[in-house]
N, C-alpha and C positions, 0 to 999 in steps of 0.2 A: 301448787300454784298459790301465790299470795297477792293480795291487793292492799296497797296502802293509799289512803285518801289524803293527799297532800295539798289540796286546794279545791275550791268549788264545793266544799262540803258545808251544807246548811247556809250557803250564801250563793249569789248568782255571779260572783266574779272569781277570778284567779284559778281557773280550772287546771287541776293537775292530779293524775292518778297513776301510781307506779305499780306495774305488774312484775312479779318475779316468776319466770317460767323456764324450766330446764336449765337453771343456773344463770340465766340471762335476765337483765333488767330492762323492761320496756316502759317508757314514759308516754302516757297518753296526755298530750297537751302540756303547755307551760305558760299559763295565762297570767296576766297582771291583775293583782288584787286591787280593787278600787273601793274606797270608803273614806272614813275620817283621815285627815292628813297625818295625824300623830300615829295612827295605826299602820298606814299604808307603806311608808318607807321601810320600816323594819321587817314587816311581813314579807315584802317582796325581796328584800335583801337576803333573808335567811331561808334556806331550803331545809326540809325535813329529811333530806337524804344527801348523800355526797354526789354532786353532779358528775364528777369524774367516774363514778361507778356505774352510771347509766350507759347501756350499750347502744340503744336505738330509741328514737322518738317518733311518734305518730301524731300528726296534727290534723284535726277535723276541718278547721276553717280559719280564716284570717281575722276574725274579730279580736280586738286587743285583749279581751278577758280570756282568750284561749291561746294566743300566741305571744302576748306582749312582754313576757319575761324571758323569752328565748335568748336574747343577747346576754343577759345576766347569767343564764345557765351555761352558755359557752364560755363566758368570761371566767366562770368558776370551775372550768375543767371538763365539761362535756365535749367529747370529740367524735361522736358517732353521727350517722346519717339521720336526717329529719325527713320522713316521708309525708308527702301531701299531694293534693291534685295540682296539675299545672297552673290552673287559675289561682289557686291559693298561694302558690309560690310567687307568682307575679304580684298579687296583692300584698303579700308580706314585705316585698321589696319597699313599697311605699308606706305601709302601715308602721313598720318598725323604724324606718328612718324618721317619720313624723313623731313617733313616740319618743325617740332619742332626743329630737329637737326640743320637745316639751320637757323632757327630764332635765336637759341642760338649762333651759330657760327658767324652770321652776327652781332649780338649785341656785341659779343666779339671783332670783328674786328673794329667796329665803336668806341667802347669805348677806344681802344688803341689810336686812333686818337684824341678823345675828351680829353683824359687824357693829351696828349701833349699840347693841347690848354687850359688846366685848365678848361674844361667844365664838368658839371655833367654827370655821366654815364646814358645810356638808358637801359631800360629793354627789353628783347625779347618780341615779341608779345604774345607768349606763349611758354611753355616748354614741355618736354617729360612727366612730371608729369601731366600737364594739359590735354595732350592727353589721358593718362591712366584714368583720371577722366571722360573724355567724352565718351570713348568707351562703357561702360555699357549702355548708352542711346540708342545704335543702336539696331534695331529690323529687322532681315532679313526676307523677305517674297518672295514668288514665283511670277513669272509672271502670269497674267491672273486670279488671285484670288482676288475677291472683298471683302473688309472688312471695318468695320467702324473705323474712326479715330477721329471723333468729332460728336456731335449731328447733325443728318441730313446730314452727309457727309460720302460717301463711296469712298474708294480709290482702284484703279486697276492700276497695272503696265503693260505696253505693251513694248515688246522688241524694243528698239530704233535703234539697229544695229550700234551704234556709237563706243563704246568700250565694253569690257567685262562687263556684268551686267548693261549696260545703259538702261534707261527706259524712255518712254513717260508716263506722269502722267494723268490719267483720274479721275476726281472728279465728282461723281454724287451727286448733292446737292438738298435737299429739304429745302426751306426757305420760310416762310410765305405762305405756301400752294402751292407754285410753285416748279416745278422740272427743274433743269438745268444740262446740261452736260458741264463741265468746263475742258479744256485741257491745259496742259503745256508740251511743246515739249521736254524740256531738250535740248540736242544737237541731231539733227537728222542725222542718218547715211545714207549710200548709198547702193543701190542695187548692187549685183554682186561683192562685195568686198571680198577679201580672209578672211578666218578664221571664221568670224561671220555670223549669219543668216541675211537675209534682214530685214529692218525695218518693224515692225507690226504697221501700221499707225493708229493714232486716227481718228475718223470720227464722223459725225453727231453732231458737237459741237455747243453750243450756244455762248461760250466765249473761246478765245484761246490766250494764251501767247506763242509766237513762236520766236525761234532764227532766226537771219538774218545775220549770219556771212558772208556768200557768196551770199547775196541777189542780187548782180549785177555782178556776175562772173560765167563763165562756166568752169568747170574742163576739163582737157584733157580726151579723150575717154579712158574708162577702158581697152579696148583690146590693147592699145598701151603701157600701163604702164610697162609690163614685158620687152618688147624689148627695150624701152627707157632706163630702168635701166641697162639692160645687155650691151647695146652699150656704155653707159656712163662709166661703170666699165671697159670694154675692152679698151676704148680710154685712160683713165687715167693710167691704168696699163701699157699700151704700151709706154706711155711717162715717165714711171718710177716714177709716183707720188703716193700720198696718197689721199684717199677720206675721208674727215672729215664730219660726219653727225650729226648736232644737232637734237636730236629726243626726243620727250616726252617719258619718261620712261614707261608710261602706254599707250598701244595701238599702237603708231607709231613704237616703237622699235620692238615689237613682229611681226608687219606686215612686217617690213624690213627683219627681220631674216627669217621669213617664205618664203618670195620671194627669198632671196639670197640662201636659202637652195634648193628651187625648181630649180632655175637657175643653181646652181652648179651641182645638180643631173642630169640635162639635158645637161651638158657640154656647157652651153651658156656663162659662165664666167670663167676666168682663176682661178686656184687654189691658190688664195692669202689668207693670213690670215685675218680673220674678228674678231674684238674685240668689245665686248659690255662692255664699261667701265663705269659702273653705278651700284652701289650696289642696288639702288632702282629698276632699270630695271630688274636686276637679280632676286630680290624678287618678282616683279610683274609677271615675267615669270613663276615662281613657282605657283602663284595663277592661272594663265591661265591653267597650266597643271592640276590643281585640279577642273576645271570647264569645262569639255568637253561638258556638256549639252548645252553650249552656242555656240558651233561650227556649221558651216554649213556642207552640204553634201560633198563638194569638199575636205574639210579638212579630213573628215572621209575616203573618197575614196583614197586620195593621201598618207595619213600618218597613220591614226589611225587604219584602218582595218588590217594593217600589223604590228601594234605595233611600228611604227616609231615615234620618237619624232619630231614634226614639228618645235620645237624651239631649236634643238641641232643637230650638225653634226661635222665631224672631222676637218673642217677648222675653227670652231667657238670657241672662248674662252670668257667666262664670267669673268669679273674682279671685285673683291670686294676690294682687298688689295691696299692700297695707294702706296706702293713701286712698285707694278706691274704697276699701272697706270702711275707713274712717269717714269718708264722704257720705256714706249711707246714714250716718247719725244726723246729718243735716237735711236728709231727704224728707220733705213734708207731705207729699202726696201718698195716696194709697199704694201699697206694694206688698209683695210677699218676699220675706227674707228667710232663706233656709241656711242654717249654719251649724257647725259642730261645736261642742260635743252633744251627743244625744241626751246625756244625763245632766247637761249644763254645769259641768264641773271644771271645764277648762276651755280655752280657745276663744274664738271671736264671738261666739254666741253670748258670752258674758257681757261684752260691750253693748251688744244690741239689746239685751235685757235691761241693762243699766239705764239706757237711754229711752226705753219704751214702756216699761212696766208701770210707770206712773200715769199713763194716759188712758182714761176709761174707753176711748174709742178703739184702742188696740186690742189684739187678741194674741195670747201665747197659746199655740197649738202643740200639744204634747202627743207624739205619735210612736213612742217606744217605751220599753221597760225603764222604770226609774228605781234604782236600788235605794235601800234605806240610807238616810242621812245626806242624799244628794240634793242639789238645788232643785232639780226637776221634780223630785219626790215632794219637796216642801211646797212647791207651786201647785202640784197636783192635789195635795192635802189641804189647800186653802189657807196657807199662812198669810197673815195680813202684812207681814214685814219680813224681808229676807236680806241676807248679807251677801254683798257682791264686792269683791276686791277689798274686803275688810270694812266696808261701810254699809249702813243700813238703808234700805229703800222700801217705801210703801208700795204694796201691790194694789194698784188701782185699775189695772187692765183686766179684761176678761181672760179666763183660763179655761181651755177645753181639752179634754183627753179623748183620743180616738184609738181604742185598742184594736180595731179592725185592721190597722196597719201592721200589727205585730207579725214578725216573721217566725214566731214560735207557735208550735201547736198548742191548742188550749186543752182543757180537761177532756172534752169529748174526743178530740183527735188523738190524744195520748191513749185513752182507753181503747179506741179503735185499733191503734197500733198493737196493743197487747193481744188482740183477737187473733193475730198471726202467730202467737206463741202460746199454745195450750198449757195450762197450769201443770199438767202431768209431765211436760217436757222441761219447762223453764224452772230450774232448780233454785236460782237466787236472782233477786232484783235489787239493785242499789240505786236509790234515788239521790241524785246530786243536782247541782246548779239550780237550787230552789230554796227559798226561805221556808221556815217551818209552817207558816199559815197556808202555803201552797202544797208542800210536799206531804204533810201528815194526812190531810183528807184524801190525797191520791193514794197513799199507802193503804189507808183504810178501805178505799174502793177496790183496790187490787186484792186485798185479803178477802173481801166479801165475795170476790169472784173465784176464789180457790187457790190463789197464789200463796204458797206456804212460807217462803222465806223472803220477805220484803223488808229491806234495811234502809234506814236514813242515817248514814254514817256521820260521825263527827270528824273534825279535822284531826288527822294523825291516826285514825283507826286503822288497824290491820286485820284482815280477814283471810284465813286459809281456806281454800276451796279444794274439794275432791269430788269425783263423781259418785 
């Protein structure tokens, strides 16, 4: 058995891990790498393997850094099945179409500049047509059902509790007369978070590829999140300002809407307008409504048992139309605007930041992970001036970060996970989907607990495993 780390190695984007088992090639994830523009296009265009040689793909969830390069994979020759949960398949329908739209628009914008410089045009990474060609490859399956995906390989999805439909991947492998339990964490969710069930953790593994996004960070306590959000909203509204929230269209937006709905019903925040300005988030919310089987007991108790919509109430407006989105720039009264993308690298959020970061009354509320070199990361790190659409803007607004919203397990929760896998059983751990400052301290903590082979692989590394 061999693993090649083809993405998501020493970074939090572009997840791709290629397994070779019993002569077959199984690809775990095919995510879009996100970072500096000059690096991004070529890195996503080129694969470290031949796509046509991959036999089957397994997808843990529908975030774009895990699924976003699938159309390009199919375009370059992959012709096998893509196994994912039913909710993930539904979400990929909208996530990948939106990604293709952005790829086409991005290429259009770049080509206008290149034309002025008499440079040849660039092609989008993939198009809507490429997405339509990829979608028939998806196969939706249920949690906790074991089924064969290759000779000697059984796949089971466990609920990861990260976003709707997210899964930890268990591969039960028979190779050369030996039996192995191979785990891939995908992205690990957290206990006691609203909407979704708690993670159903993998256990008793021999080999484990595990995310390390927050391997050296502790989140704020869950019980504080509602009051901190409520007090933040009250304070900004009292000052007459707006709250601008860059939020991932899938997962984070629905969590925010759920909590704001709850706080509004409890009279803990004032009756200010709330706008979700993202066609993608609006579509993703519809998919949430169609998959209540993924919700936890609290969501049923507070909303569903009385047929209330957890994602809709009278102060909330979902915006698809471009002109309605533009009209928000002229809105002078206090309000909350939630818009994608979560790392503030593309989409309508850039327009809202452009028009609002210069006002000291306003607040930019960061509620998710911000990768290196992204606009969200620069705001989080306190840059005085940032570049938006090629122009420089002074940051005069307040900026606040709330890690408690994170859908990723923190250091404590990750270490609790490993308690289910004793060191004498777990032969190899591979830490992925994490930057060095997070993964290395986690690696050291695991080694101090007796785990013998803890790796932090580089892009392109190949490792051969045997029992």
